[in-house]
C-alpha positions in Angstrom: -35.7 43.8 142.6 -35.7 44.3 146.5 -39.0 45.6 146.5 -40.4 42.6 145.3 -38.4 40.1 146.5 -39.6 41.6 150.1 -43.3 41.2 149.3 -42.8 38.1 148.2 -41.1 37.3 151.7 -44.3 38.8 153.2 -47.2 37.0 150.9 -44.8 33.6 151.8 -44.8 34.4 155.1 -48.6 36.0 155.6 -49.2 31.8 153.9 -48.0 30.4 156.4 -49.0 32.3 159.2 -53.0 31.8 157.7 -51.8 28.1 157.4 -50.5 27.6 161.3 -53.4 29.9 162.4 -55.7 27.6 160.4 -54.4 24.3 162.5 -55.5 25.9 165.2 -59.1 27.2 164.1 -59.4 23.3 163.1 -58.5 22.0 166.6 -61.1 24.7 167.9 -63.6 23.4 165.5 -63.2 20.0 166.2 -62.8 20.5 170.4 -66.7 22.7 170.1 -67.9 19.6 167.8 -66.7 16.9 170.4 -68.5 19.0 173.3 -71.4 18.6 171.6 -70.9 14.4 171.2 -69.8 14.8 174.7 -73.2 16.2 175.6 -74.8 13.3 174.4 -73.2 10.8 176.6 -74.5 11.7 179.3 -71.8 13.6 181.7 -72.1 16.0 184.0 -72.9 19.9 182.9 -69.8 21.1 184.4 -68.0 18.5 181.8 -70.0 19.7 178.7 -69.5 23.4 179.8 -65.8 23.3 180.2 -64.7 21.4 177.0 -67.2 24.2 175.5 -65.5 26.6 176.9 -62.1 25.2 176.3 -62.9 25.5 172.3 -64.1 28.9 172.3 -61.5 30.3 174.4 -59.3 28.2 171.7 -61.2 30.1 169.2 -60.7 33.3 170.5 -57.6 33.1 171.2 -56.9 31.9 167.6 -58.2 35.1 166.8 -56.4 37.8 168.7 -53.3 35.8 168.0 -53.8 36.2 163.8 -55.0 39.7 164.3 -51.3 40.6 166.3 -49.2 38.8 163.7 -51.2 40.8 160.7 -50.2 43.6 162.8 -46.9 42.7 162.4 -46.1 41.4 159.5 -47.9 44.8 158.0 -45.8 46.6 159.9 -42.6 44.5 158.8 -44.0 44.9 155.2 -44.1 48.2 155.4 -41.0 49.1 156.8 -38.8 47.1 154.5 -40.6 49.2 152.1 -39.6 52.6 153.7 -36.1 51.1 153.4 
């Protein structure tokens, strides 16, 4: 029973982590789409590249943080099973 409870807790934690990181990824994608629209408005190349770089940075940071979150969740899950 203890292992089932630990597994359920880890699955719920993983679900919430995925939801949070999907929200961050959605913000990055929306910013990337916004950069395409900004380009059509005729702003300077510097502004376009700055907005586009910010969107890519957000997505890369989101993926890195998600991988770290998965590693820590997996480690906690395995440590909980070993007890």
